[in-house]
N, C-alpha and C positions, 0 to 999 in steps of 0.2 A: 504493499499499500505506500503510495507517493504523497498523499495528503495527509495532513495533521490528523490524528486521533481525537475522539471527544475526550480521553484522557489527558492528552497534551494541550488541547485548548483550555480545558479546566485549570490546568497549571498556569498557563499564559494570561488568563482572564484575572489572576491575582497581580499581574504587573500592568495595568491598564495606564499607569502614569508613564510607561517607558514607550517610546516610540521607534525604537531600533534595536536591532539584534545587539550592536557594539555596547548599548547599556545595560544588557540583561547579564547576569552573573554567570559563570562558566559553571558553577553548582546546579544551577537551573537547566542550563543546557544539557548537562551530563543526564539529568533525569529524563529530559526529552529523548535523548538518545537511546536511553535504556528501553523506553516504552516502544519506540520505532524510528530505527534510524534508517535513512534514506540519503541519496547522494544529494537531494535538493532539501534537506531538513533546514538548512542554514537560511536559505531564500524563503522557504515557507514560513518559517519563525517570523523574519525580519517583515513579510508581507502582513502576517497576522497581526503583529505589533503596531504596525502604521497603519493598519486599517481600523483598528480597536482602541487607539490610544484616546483616552478621555480628553487628555490636555490638548490634542491637535482638534479634537472636534469642537471644543469650547473656542480655541482660537479662530478656527475657520467660520464658525457660527457668528462670533462676534465681528469678524471683518466683513462677513456678508451683510451684516446688519448695520454698519458703519460705526460700531464702538471701538474706541481707541483703548 
């Protein structure tokens, strides 16, 4: 399976304040690898974090609304 599993997503949902793989601790990444390691895990995790980051959503919502 190349996509993130529900277990991996559940772990990543605890880090909604992080918007990139570079900010995630290596310990967390190791847990994700143990669940389901694929050749594109790094990219999938990075995309999931970017798409689900609460800070990014607030920033873009405010920008769209004209809030500084």
